[in-house]
C-alpha positions, -999 to 999 in steps of 0.1 A, spaced: -267 4 -291 -257 -32 -299 -263 -49 -332 -282 -82 -327 -311 -103 -339 -334 -73 -335 -316 -51 -361 -315 -53 -399 -283 -44 -417 -289 -17 -444 -254 -5 -455 -218 -7 -444 -184 10 -450 -150 3 -434 -127 29 -418 -144 62 -423 -129 93 -405 -147 98 -372 -148 135 -378 -156 151 -412 -153 187 -400 -121 183 -380 -93 203 -395 -57 191 -398 -25 212 -403 -6 186 -423 -13 160 -449 3 133 -427 -19 142 -397 -50 141 -419 -43 107 -433 -36 93 -398 -69 107 -384 -89 84 -361 -113 61 -381 -143 39 -374 -167 16 -393 -202 22 -405 -228 -5 -400 -261 12 -407 -290 -8 -392 -327 -5 -386 -338 -13 -350 -367 -37 -354 -382 -26 -320 -381 12 -324 -378 16 -362 -349 40 -356 -318 38 -380 -283 42 -366 -247 31 -369 -243 -1 -348 -205 2 -349 -205 37 -334 -182 44 -303 -192 77 -286 -160 78 -265 -141 86 -297 -161 118 -303 -144 147 -285 -154 180 -300 -130 209 -296 -120 242 -313 -105 224 -343 -140 212 -352 -153 235 -380 -189 231 -392 -199 267 -398 -220 270 -430 -232 306 -424 -205 321 -447 -229 313 -476 -257 338 -483 -279 309 -493 -274 292 -460 -282 324 -442 -315 324 -461 -322 290 -448 -315 302 -412 -339 330 -419 -366 304 -428 -358 286 -395 -361 318 -375 -396 323 -390 -407 289 -378 -393 297 -343 -412 330 -343 -444 313 -353 -444 284 -328 -423 296 -298 -424 324 -273 -397 351 -276 -391 356 -239 -374 323 -230 -354 302 -255 -325 279 -252 -304 267 -281 -288 234 -273 -256 229 -292 -254 264 -306 -220 259 -323 -203 291 -332 -234 311 -323 -244 325 -357 -281 315 -354 -282 326 -317 -270 360 -327 -296 361 -355 -324 355 -330 -309 380 -305 -311 406 -333 -348 397 -337 -355 404 -301 -355 369 -287 -344 363 -251 -321 333 -259 -293 315 -241 -270 291 -258 -251 260 -246 -221 245 -265 -187 234 -252 -171 242 -286 -182 279 -286 -153 303 -294 -170 337 -291 -174 361 -262 -211 365 -259 -220 359 -222 -253 344 -233 -235 313 -245 -224 289 -218 -195 266 -228 -210 234 -214 -240 211 -220 -276 219 -211 -285 195 -183 -305 194 -151 -277 208 -129 -277 241 -148 -310 250 -131 -322 268 -162 -357 264 -176 -370 277 -209 -403 279 -227 -387 267 -259 -357 246 -268 -339 246 -302 -319 215 -313 -304 221 -347 -282 194 -361 -273 179 -328 -295 148 -324 -279 130 -353 -246 130 -333 -261 115 -302 -258 77 -297 -291 73 -279 -314 101 -292 -344 91 -272 -325 91 -239 -309 125 -248 -344 139 -254 -355 125 -220 -325 144 -204 -335 176 -221 -371 171 -210 -358 166 -174 -335 196 -176 -364 218 -187 -388 206 -160 -407 183 -183 -424 211 -203 -419 235 -232 -418 232 -269 -388 218 -288 -377 226 -324 -356 198 -339 -337 199 -372 -317 170 -386 -306 157 -420 -335 139 -438 -328 102 -444 -356 100 -469 -338 126 -490 -305 107 -487 -322 75 -499 -342 92 -527 -310 108 -541 -287 78 -533 -265 103 -516 -239 78 -502 -216 107 -494 -241 118 -468 -236 87 -446 -207 91 -423 -194 81 -389 -200 114 -372 -237 110 -377 -248 80 -357 -285 85 -364 -305 89 -396 -340 102 -392 -373 103 -411 -402 125 -402 -422 94 -391 -396 87 -364 -406 119 -346 -443 111 -348 -434 79 -330 -414 98 -304 -438 126 -297 -475 124 -291 -480 161 -298 -462 172 -330 -472 208 -337 -456 212 -371 -432 193 -393 -417 195 -428 -386 197 -450 -362 225 -454 -331 235 -475 -342 219 -507 -356 188 -488 -322 179 -473 -332 187 -437 -364 178 -418 -378 197 -389 -404 191 -362 -419 213 -335 -432 192 -306 -443 194 -270 -416 180 -247 -442 167 -223 -455 143 -250 -422 125 -255 -426 87 -256 -405 57 -264 -408 49 -301 -421 16 -314 -417 3 -349 -447 7 -371 -448 -25 -393 -474 -8 -415 -448 18 -425 -420 -5 -436 -387 12 -446 -370 -2 -478 -334 8 -483 -327 16 -520 -310 -9 -542 -279 3 -559 -272 29 -532 -236 35 -544 -243 29 -581 -230 63 -593 -197 58 -574 -184 41 -605 -184 72 -627 -148 78 -639 -135 113 -643 -108 134 -628 -123 164 -611 -123 190 -584 -149 191 -557 -166 223 -544 -173 218 -507 -148 206 -481 -173 197 -454 -189 164 -446 -202 155 -480 -169 164 -497 -148 143 -472 -167 111 -478 -171 118 -516 -133 123 -519 -125 93 -498 -148 68 -516 -138 82 -550 -102 78 -541 -108 42 -530 -125 35 -563 -94 47 -582 -108 81 -591 -87 106 -572 -99 142 -567 -75 168 -580 -86 198 -559 -109 207 -530 -126 242 -529 -143 258 -500 -153 294 -492 -148 290 -454 -115 307 -445 -112 284 -415 -109 254 -437 -86 269 -463 -50 257 -460 -61 227 -440 -63 191 -450 -93 167 -453 -93 137 -430 -83 103 -445 -74 116 -480 -51 144 -468 -64 166 -497 -56 203 -493 -86 227 -490 -81 258 -511 -100 291 -516 -119 295 -549 -93 320 -561 -64 296 -555 -80 264 -569 -98 279 -599 -66 296 -611 -51 261 -616 -81 245 -633 -84 247 -670 -117 260 -683 -141 232 -689 -128 211 -661 -153 190 -641 -163 204 -608 -184 182 -585 -208 203 -566 -213 187 -532 -246 205 -525 -268 215 -554 -284 242 -533 -253 262 -539 -250 256 -576 -259 290 -588 -238 306 -561 -208 285 -572 -214 292 -609 -214 330 -602 -182 328 -581 -164 307 -608 -176 327 -639 -196 297 -651 -167 283 -671 -166 247 -658 -185 215 -662 -206 214 -630 -219 180 -618 -245 181 -590 -237 149 -571 -270 149 -552 -291 146 -584 -297 111 -597 
């Protein structure tokens, strides 16, 4: 996608890490990580919003990429809600999960009796139902339902990708799509949720312009995610609806100016950007906490901050210290794990 006269610039940042969930073994490696610019634009032809400075050739996902959230009981509850949607709108006997990651959700559906196959080149497990490559026409596999959870925001041309999935599946079947909700990001002025790895930023209305037959849609996970269930055969090229004008919020980064030394809880995407822009604003983060053992002992890209377990980090923090909670969905879980002795700031609340 090229920025030109048919795009409107909404927001920009320089030199963000291209991967938020790529782990680094040393501080030096983390600080020297590959970086790219963010030029968030709205396409005046399609109405879609994306990073015009994105370069897909930089994005090579491997085993060092860690984006597993299922360690949290709360996130497991979210996945349970998603499984109920799948049960309601899709047949059990023929499902494909495109980009199944580490396979947690696929295993959940298997346990519920679904006949499901997964595709993901970064898969590390041993389940023969997961194929370590992409779902494409040459695989010769057709399903009655496709699941696309948190994949489409990473794809440079989302419509073309959906066309490829349609072709790979013989032009038919239902698709479940789940992505971050850009309306939520704008409502909360969540500047830490805009990063290089996500090239696209979707609203529910985008999918109604891409599918003629949307079966169901809504928000999940406290409104942070949106989902649609649609008929693949109804896919169509989106066109901007000028009666539904998008207005990017003024003062998007206004709360970046708050000054306090603090720890952050959450060493994933939100935490990476939050720590980076806070550091650039002269407000360094003193500790990063994450419950995922795969992240602990590793370093955040760009800032080179060490990710610690709750036990390690909290032992060093005086009671009453400020802890920025990267995702308010986990607030009660975090308070319980830390004996509720800190000053907790929910960064996604205005």
